[in-house]
C-alpha positions in Angstrom: 96.2 121.4 104.9 99.4 123.9 104.3 103.1 123.4 106.1 106.6 122.1 105.4 104.6 118.2 104.8 101.4 119.6 103.5 100.2 116.5 101.1 103.2 113.5 102.3 102.7 110.4 103.8 105.4 109.5 106.4 106.4 106.7 108.2 108.1 106.9 112.1 109.7 104.0 114.1 110.3 104.0 117.5 108.1 105.4 119.4 107.5 104.2 123.2 106.5 106.2 125.2 105.4 110.6 124.7 109.4 111.4 125.6 110.6 109.3 122.7 112.5 111.7 120.1 109.8 109.3 117.6 106.4 111.1 119.0 107.7 114.6 119.0 108.8 114.0 115.0 105.0 112.5 114.3 103.7 115.0 116.4 105.4 118.0 114.2 104.8 116.0 110.8 101.3 116.3 111.7 101.1 120.5 113.1 103.0 120.4 109.6 100.4 118.7 106.8 101.4 115.7 106.7 99.8 111.8 107.0 101.3 109.9 110.0 101.5 106.1 109.6 103.4 104.8 112.9 104.5 100.9 113.5 105.7 99.8 116.8 106.9 96.2 118.2 105.0 93.4 118.5 104.4 92.4 121.9 103.6 97.1 122.9 101.2 97.5 120.4 98.7 98.2 122.9 100.6 100.3 124.8 101.9 102.3 122.1 98.7 102.9 120.1 97.4 104.5 123.3 100.5 106.7 123.4 99.8 107.8 119.8 96.1 108.8 121.3 98.1 111.8 122.2 99.6 112.7 119.3 97.5 116.1 117.5 95.9 113.8 114.9 94.3 110.4 115.1 96.7 107.7 113.4 95.8 103.9 112.4 97.0 101.8 114.6 100.4 100.8 114.6 101.5 98.2 111.9 103.5 95.7 114.4 107.5 95.8 113.2 110.6 93.7 114.2 112.7 94.7 112.5 114.7 91.4 113.0 111.8 90.0 111.8 111.9 89.2 108.4 108.0 87.8 108.0 107.3 91.4 109.1 109.5 93.3 107.0 108.4 91.1 104.4 104.3 92.0 105.3 105.4 95.4 105.7 105.6 97.1 102.5 101.7 95.3 101.5 99.9 97.2 104.9 101.7 100.1 103.8 99.2 100.0 100.5 96.8 99.4 103.0 96.9 102.4 104.5 98.5 104.6 101.9 97.5 103.6 97.9 99.3 106.9 97.7 103.0 105.6 98.0 104.6 107.0 101.2 107.3 109.8 101.0 109.8 109.7 104.1 110.6 107.2 106.3 111.9 108.1 110.3 114.3 105.1 111.6 114.0 105.4 115.4 115.3 102.2 116.2 118.5 101.0 118.7 118.7 98.4 120.9 121.8 97.0 123.2 121.5 94.7 126.5 122.7 95.7 129.6 126.0 93.8 128.8 126.7 96.5 126.7 126.2 99.0 128.1 124.8 101.6 131.1 126.1 101.4 134.1 125.4 97.0 134.4 127.7 97.1 131.5 130.4 94.7 131.4 133.8 96.3 130.3 134.0 97.0 126.7 136.8 94.3 126.1 134.4 91.5 128.0 131.7 92.3 126.4 129.9 88.8 124.7 130.1 88.7 121.3 126.6 87.7 120.5 125.1 90.2 122.7 127.2 93.2 120.4 126.3 91.2 117.0 122.4 91.2 118.3 122.9 95.3 119.2 124.3 96.0 115.4 121.4 94.3 113.3 118.5 96.2 115.5 120.5 99.7 115.8 122.6 99.2 112.1 121.7 96.8 109.9 118.3 97.4 110.2 118.4 100.4 108.5 119.2 98.7 106.0 116.5 96.4 106.2 114.0 99.2 107.1 114.9 101.0 104.2 114.5 97.4 101.1 111.2 97.0 103.1 109.7 100.1 102.4 112.0 101.3 98.8 108.9 99.3 96.7 105.7 101.6 98.6 108.4 104.6 98.6 107.8 107.9 96.1 110.7 109.6 94.1 112.9 111.8 95.8 111.4 110.7 99.1 113.2 111.0 102.6 115.0 108.2 104.6 115.9 109.8 107.8 117.9 107.7 110.8 118.4 109.3 114.5 122.2 109.1 115.1 124.4 110.1 118.7 127.9 111.2 117.8 130.1 108.1 118.1 133.5 110.0 117.4 134.5 109.9 120.4 133.9 106.7 123.1 130.9 107.9 125.7 131.2 106.7 129.2 129.1 103.9 129.7 127.6 103.9 125.7 130.5 101.5 125.2 129.4 98.7 122.4 126.5 101.3 121.1 128.8 104.3 120.3 130.1 101.3 117.0 127.0 100.4 116.8 126.0 104.1 115.8 130.0 104.3 114.4 128.4 101.0 112.0 125.0 103.0 111.2 126.6 105.8 109.7 128.8 103.5 107.4 125.3 102.2 106.8 123.4 105.2 106.5 126.1 106.1 102.7 125.7 102.8 101.6 121.6 102.8 101.3 121.7 106.3 100.1 123.5 105.3 97.2 121.2 102.7 97.2 117.9 104.3 97.2 118.9 107.0 95.1 120.5 105.5 92.3 116.4 103.4 92.5 114.3 106.3 93.1 115.9 109.3 94.0 115.5 109.0 97.9 117.7 111.2 100.3 119.1 109.0 103.1 120.6 111.1 106.4 121.2 110.9 109.4 120.0 113.6 112.6 123.6 113.3 115.5 120.7 114.8 118.5 122.3 116.1 121.6 120.7 114.1 124.7 117.2 114.2 125.4 115.5 112.8 128.6 114.1 110.0 126.7 113.6 106.1 128.2 116.7 106.1 126.4 118.7 107.8 127.7 117.1 106.2 131.7 118.8 102.8 129.8 122.6 104.4 129.4 122.8 106.0 132.9 120.6 103.8 135.0 118.6 104.8 138.2 121.0 104.7 140.8 121.7 108.5 142.4 125.2 108.5 141.2 124.5 107.0 137.8 121.5 109.7 137.3 124.1 111.9 138.9 126.5 111.0 135.0 123.2 111.7 133.3 122.8 115.5 134.4 126.4 115.4 134.0 126.6 114.8 130.9 123.7 117.5 130.5 125.4 120.0 132.3 128.2 120.0 130.0 126.4 119.3 126.8 124.2 123.1 127.4 127.5 124.8 128.9 129.6 123.5 126.1 126.9 124.0 122.9 127.5 127.7 122.1 123.8 128.6 121.5 122.6 126.2 124.7 120.6 122.5 125.0 117.4 122.2 126.6 117.8 118.2 127.2 113.6 119.1 128.2 113.1 120.2 124.4 112.6 117.4 121.9 110.7 119.3 120.0 113.7 121.0 118.2 114.7 117.5 117.3 111.1 117.0 115.9 111.2 120.1 113.9 114.9 118.7 112.2 113.9 115.8 111.6 110.7 117.1 109.5 112.9 119.8 108.0 114.7 116.2 106.3 112.2 114.7 105.7 110.6 117.4 103.3 111.2 118.9 100.1 113.8 121.9 101.6 116.8 119.5 101.4 116.7 118.3 98.2 120.3 117.6 97.6 121.5 116.8 101.0 122.0 112.6 101.1 124.1 110.5 102.8 125.1 113.2 105.2 124.9 113.6 108.6 123.2 116.3 110.3 124.2 117.4 114.2 121.6 119.2 116.0 123.2 118.9 119.4 123.5 122.8 120.1 127.0 122.4 118.5 128.3 120.8 121.6 129.9 118.8 119.1 132.1 121.0 117.3 132.4 123.1 120.0 136.5 122.8 120.7 135.6 124.9 123.8 134.9 122.4 127.2 134.3 123.5 130.7 136.0 123.2 133.5 133.5 121.4 135.9 131.4 118.9 135.8 131.0 116.1 132.6 133.8 115.8 130.7 136.2 117.6 133.1 140.0 117.1 133.2 
């Protein structure tokens, strides 16, 4: 099979629904010739396997992976060897979590956030990028690629709160991971900073109440208006394609970087006069 990822095997984490960015990254990877292996939260494996049946090609049952479980992490390389004796060439880390106390319309104020909740958010959203890299390194082929999902944390976004802090930490973790895996096996490590996409995570940030949903709509309107080329919150494949480009061999000298896939909105100085972000 021909394609950007022909002959490669990639591990995709973070599929929750068929609207997940990870799901669309897996679909595009298959379309581009890759063999795809997926993981899933242990308590949701049956659901994730059902969702995976909607991919263009069949995949093996999801490997159970709780990134806070040292047992799961320790077993990951062995399970990957069983499914891919030839080794894997790429990994997508699409994992993040913050309790409702830290993010969304029901969060406490930023200054009142419980320390243990913030620590858990950091562990799952940032530290796990390094722990996943450590777990897969023994079975990764030289000059492979690790990709993580980011959301530009340079500004204090409404409702995002401590998840924004965790994403800022993730950006730092990425730089250190890039150094470690690069020296070990010439593996690249980069983040994709995506614009807002209508996913389960986005709904968790905005909530379901009418006023909170309006905030998400305002963010989407703002993003589309601030983007020089426009932004479609209903098009996760745009992000999926970019992930696959970074997983491929076509960015051989890019590592430790953040690649913005957001229509240019985060780098545009023009702001709309109404809607989200108005002043």
